TORVEXLUM-457356 format. One record per residue (C-alpha): residue in three letters; chain; x, y, z. Coordinates in Angstrom, 1 decimal. Each point is the difference from the previous one (the first is absolute). Last residue first. Example, Ala and Ser with C-alpha at 12.3 -4.5 7.8 and 13.67 -1.06 7.14 Angstrom:
! residues 2
NODE   residuo   cadena       px       py       pz
NODE       SER        A     13.7     -1.1      7.1
NODE       ALA        A     -1.4     -3.4      0.7
This chain:
! residues 210
NODE   residuo   cadena       px       py       pz
NODE       UNK        A   -129.9    255.5    202.5
NODE       UNK        A      0.8     -0.3     -3.8
NODE       UNK        A      3.0     -2.4      0.9
NODE       UNK        A     -1.7     -1.8      2.4
NODE       UNK        A     -3.1     -0.7     -2.7
NODE       UNK        A      2.6     -1.2     -2.5
NODE       UNK        A      1.5     -2.5      2.3
NODE       UNK        A     -3.4     -1.1      0.9
NODE       UNK        A     -1.0     -0.5     -3.7
NODE       UNK        A      3.2     -1.9     -0.6
NODE       UNK        A     -0.5     -2.4      2.8
NODE       UNK        A     -3.8     -0.6     -1.3
NODE       UNK        A      1.5     -0.6     -3.2
NODE       UNK        A      2.4     -2.5      1.1
NODE       UNK        A     -2.6     -1.8      2.0
NODE       UNK        A     -2.2     -0.1     -3.0
NODE       UNK        A      2.6     -1.4     -2.1
NODE       UNK        A      0.8     -2.8      2.6
NODE       UNK        A     -3.6     -0.9      0.1
NODE       UNK        A     -0.2     -0.1     -3.9
NODE       UNK        A      3.1     -2.5      0.1
NODE       UNK        A      3.4      1.6     -1.3
NODE       UNK        A      0.9     -1.0     -3.6
NODE       UNK        A      2.5     -2.5     -1.1
NODE       UNK        A      0.1     -0.1     -3.8
NODE       UNK        A      1.6     -3.4     -1.0
NODE       UNK        A      1.5     -0.1     -3.5
NODE       UNK        A      0.4     -3.5     -1.3
NODE       UNK        A      2.9     -1.1     -2.4
NODE       UNK        A      0.6     -3.0     -2.3
NODE       UNK        A      2.9     -2.1     -1.6
NODE       UNK        A      3.2      1.7      0.9
NODE       UNK        A      2.7     -2.2     -0.8
NODE       UNK        A      2.7     -0.9      2.8
NODE       UNK        A      3.6     -0.5     -1.3
NODE       UNK        A      2.8     -2.5      0.5
NODE       UNK        A      0.1     -0.3     -4.0
NODE       UNK        A     -0.6     -4.0      0.2
NODE       UNK        A     -1.7     -0.1      3.3
NODE       UNK        A     -2.7      2.3     -1.2
NODE       UNK        A     -2.3      0.8      2.9
NODE       UNK        A     -3.7      1.1     -0.7
NODE       UNK        A     -1.2      3.0      1.7
NODE       UNK        A     -3.4      1.6      1.0
NODE       UNK        A     -0.1      3.6      1.6
NODE       UNK        A     -1.7      1.6      2.7
NODE       UNK        A      0.1      3.7     -0.1
NODE       UNK        A     -1.5      2.1      3.1
NODE       UNK        A     -1.9      3.2     -0.1
NODE       UNK        A     -0.4      2.0      3.3
NODE       UNK        A     -1.6     -0.4      3.3
NODE       UNK        A      1.7     -2.8      2.3
NODE       UNK        A      0.2     -3.6      1.0
NODE       UNK        A     -2.0     -1.6     -2.9
NODE       UNK        A     -0.1     -3.9      0.1
NODE       UNK        A      0.7     -2.1     -3.3
NODE       UNK        A     -1.4     -3.2     -0.3
NODE       UNK        A      1.0     -3.1     -2.1
NODE       UNK        A     -3.4     -2.1     -0.1
NODE       UNK        A      0.9     -2.0     -3.1
NODE       UNK        A      3.0     -1.6     -2.1
NODE       UNK        A      0.1     -1.7     -3.5
NODE       UNK        A     -3.3      1.4     -1.7
NODE       UNK        A      0.2     -1.4     -3.6
NODE       UNK        A     -0.6      2.2     -3.0
NODE       UNK        A      2.5     -1.8     -2.1
NODE       UNK        A      0.0     -3.8      0.7
NODE       UNK        A      2.4     -1.6      2.5
NODE       UNK        A      1.1     -3.1     -1.9
NODE       UNK        A     -0.7     -3.6      0.1
NODE       UNK        A      2.6     -2.4     -1.5
NODE       UNK        A     -0.6     -0.7     -3.7
NODE       UNK        A     -1.7     -2.9     -1.6
NODE       UNK        A      0.6     -1.8     -3.3
NODE       UNK        A      1.8     -3.0      1.8
NODE       UNK        A      3.2      0.9     -1.6
NODE       UNK        A      2.5     -3.3      0.2
NODE       UNK        A      2.7      0.0      2.7
NODE       UNK        A     -0.8     -3.8      0.6
NODE       UNK        A     -1.7      0.7      3.4
NODE       UNK        A     -2.2      2.4     -1.7
NODE       UNK        A      0.7      3.6     -1.0
NODE       UNK        A     -2.0      3.1      1.0
NODE       UNK        A      0.9      3.1     -2.0
NODE       UNK        A      1.1      3.3      1.7
NODE       UNK        A      0.2      1.1      3.4
NODE       UNK        A      0.5     -1.5      3.7
NODE       UNK        A      0.3      1.4      3.6
NODE       UNK        A     -1.9      3.2     -0.8
NODE       UNK        A      0.7      2.3      3.0
NODE       UNK        A     -1.5      3.6      1.4
NODE       UNK        A      2.2      1.7      2.5
NODE       UNK        A     -1.0      2.7      2.6
NODE       UNK        A      1.5      3.2      1.4
NODE       UNK        A     -1.0      2.9      2.5
NODE       UNK        A      0.3      3.5      0.7
NODE       UNK        A      2.3      2.5      1.5
NODE       UNK        A      2.8      2.3     -1.8
NODE       UNK        A      3.2      0.9      1.3
NODE       UNK        A      2.2     -1.5     -2.8
NODE       UNK        A     -2.4     -1.8     -2.7
NODE       UNK        A      2.4     -1.8     -2.1
NODE       UNK        A      2.6     -0.4      2.8
NODE       UNK        A     -2.3     -1.2      2.6
NODE       UNK        A     -1.7     -2.7     -2.2
NODE       UNK        A      1.1     -2.9      2.0
NODE       UNK        A     -2.6      0.1      2.5
NODE       UNK        A     -2.4      2.6     -1.1
NODE       UNK        A     -2.6     -0.7      2.6
NODE       UNK        A     -3.5     -1.4      0.5
NODE       UNK        A      0.8     -3.2     -2.0
NODE       UNK        A     -2.8     -1.4     -2.2
NODE       UNK        A      0.6     -3.5     -1.4
NODE       UNK        A     -1.5     -1.4     -3.6
NODE       UNK        A      0.0     -3.5     -1.4
NODE       UNK        A     -1.2     -1.3     -3.1
NODE       UNK        A     -0.2     -3.9     -0.7
NODE       UNK        A      1.5     -2.7     -2.1
NODE       UNK        A     -0.6     -3.3      1.8
NODE       UNK        A      3.3     -2.0      0.2
NODE       UNK        A      0.3     -4.0     -1.2
NODE       UNK        A      3.3      1.2     -1.5
NODE       UNK        A     -0.6     -1.7     -3.5
NODE       UNK        A     -3.8     -0.1     -0.2
NODE       UNK        A     -0.4      3.5      1.3
NODE       UNK        A     -3.4      0.3      1.7
NODE       UNK        A     -2.4      2.8     -1.3
NODE       UNK        A     -2.1      1.7      2.4
NODE       UNK        A      1.8      3.6      0.4
NODE       UNK        A     -1.9      2.7      2.1
NODE       UNK        A     -1.1      3.1     -1.1
NODE       UNK        A      1.0      3.5      1.8
NODE       UNK        A     -1.5      1.0      3.5
NODE       UNK        A      3.5      0.4      1.6
NODE       UNK        A     -0.3      1.6      3.5
NODE       UNK        A     -0.6      3.5      1.8
NODE       UNK        A     -1.0     -0.1      3.5
NODE       UNK        A      0.0      3.8      0.2
NODE       UNK        A      2.8      2.3      0.7
NODE       UNK        A      1.9      3.1     -1.3
NODE       UNK        A      0.9      3.3      1.4
NODE       UNK        A     -0.7      3.6     -0.4
NODE       UNK        A      1.6      3.5     -0.5
NODE       UNK        A      0.8      1.8     -3.2
NODE       UNK        A      2.3     -1.3     -2.9
NODE       UNK        A      1.2     -3.0     -1.9
NODE       UNK        A     -1.7     -2.6      2.2
NODE       UNK        A      1.1     -2.8     -1.5
NODE       UNK        A     -1.7     -3.3     -1.4
NODE       UNK        A      2.5     -2.6     -1.0
NODE       UNK        A      0.0     -3.0     -2.7
NODE       UNK        A      1.9     -2.9     -0.5
NODE       UNK        A     -0.4     -2.7     -2.6
NODE       UNK        A      1.0     -3.8      0.1
NODE       UNK        A      0.8     -2.5     -2.6
NODE       UNK        A     -1.8     -1.8     -2.6
NODE       UNK        A     -1.1      1.9     -3.1
NODE       UNK        A     -3.8      0.4     -0.5
NODE       UNK        A     -1.2      3.2      1.7
NODE       UNK        A     -2.8      1.5     -2.3
NODE       UNK        A      0.0      4.0      0.0
NODE       UNK        A     -2.5      2.5      1.8
NODE       UNK        A      1.1     -1.5      3.4
NODE       UNK        A     -2.0      1.0      3.2
NODE       UNK        A      1.0      1.4      3.4
NODE       UNK        A     -2.6      0.8      2.3
NODE       UNK        A     -0.6      3.1      2.1
NODE       UNK        A     -1.6      1.1      3.4
NODE       UNK        A     -0.8      3.1      1.6
NODE       UNK        A      0.7      1.5      3.3
NODE       UNK        A     -1.3      2.6      2.6
NODE       UNK        A      2.1      1.7      2.5
NODE       UNK        A      0.4      3.1     -2.4
NODE       UNK        A     -3.2      0.6     -1.9
NODE       UNK        A     -0.4     -1.3     -3.6
NODE       UNK        A      0.3      1.0     -3.7
NODE       UNK        A      1.0     -2.8     -2.5
NODE       UNK        A      1.8      0.5     -3.3
NODE       UNK        A      1.0     -2.5     -2.8
NODE       UNK        A     -3.1     -1.7     -1.0
NODE       UNK        A      0.6     -1.9     -3.1
NODE       UNK        A      0.4     -3.5      1.5
NODE       UNK        A     -3.2      0.2      1.6
NODE       UNK        A     -1.5     -2.5      2.7
NODE       UNK        A      0.3      2.9      2.5
NODE       UNK        A      3.8      0.5     -0.8
NODE       UNK        A      1.5     -2.7     -2.3
NODE       UNK        A      3.7      0.7     -0.2
NODE       UNK        A      1.9     -1.4     -3.1
NODE       UNK        A      2.7     -2.4     -0.8
NODE       UNK        A      1.6     -0.4     -3.5
NODE       UNK        A      1.6     -3.4     -0.7
NODE       UNK        A      3.4      1.1     -1.5
NODE       UNK        A      1.6     -1.2      3.3
NODE       UNK        A     -1.3     -3.3     -0.6
NODE       UNK        A      1.6     -0.3     -3.3
NODE       UNK        A      3.3      1.3      1.3
NODE       UNK        A      0.3     -2.9      2.6
NODE       UNK        A      0.0      0.1      3.5
NODE       UNK        A      1.4     -3.1      1.6
NODE       UNK        A      3.0      1.9      1.4
NODE       UNK        A     -2.2      2.4      1.6
NODE       UNK        A     -2.1     -2.6      1.5
NODE       UNK        A      3.0     -1.7      1.5
NODE       UNK        A      1.3      3.0      1.4
NODE       UNK        A     -3.6      0.6      1.8
NODE       UNK        A      0.2     -3.4      1.5
NODE       UNK        A      3.5      0.6      1.2
NODE       UNK        A     -1.2      3.3      1.8
NODE       UNK        A     -3.0     -1.9      1.5
């Protein structure tokens, strides 16, 4: 798996890295906060708000920047599938994506952090040429702007208090991670827990006044 990730990093191009990724929470790319109880979870998707057309592989990471929680779900690539058969190589252009539930190979970029990562790939780009090298007037398929790329990535709350979840794109050319989106998770105790805490405080107060 490590060799595969290294290959994905080598293939990553600057133009792919410039595609701006973003979270979708409850179907909205503008909602940036959510309030839930500890032990509950919510689901996010990953979208691109810019066309991805250049060939190569892009790499993203979802990081728990602060707070307590863990990631899960059965997230997978949901972007478009290429259908054009290259007349020279005989290969069919396609888009692929894989989710890894770890940060393998990214430990130096996100030291001490937990999260998950994934790839998105366009195998061919630019004008399509025929077997004689002449333009056919067609271009290889692209991933359009406003496309969902990955779905069903979950965040499971573990304790009260706020948690901050961030979405990064990894730039191989600069060796840095570019922050693309941030979600703030307000983890509040469940009503039953609040009632128990309130009752406990009331009993303590009565003991003190007795």
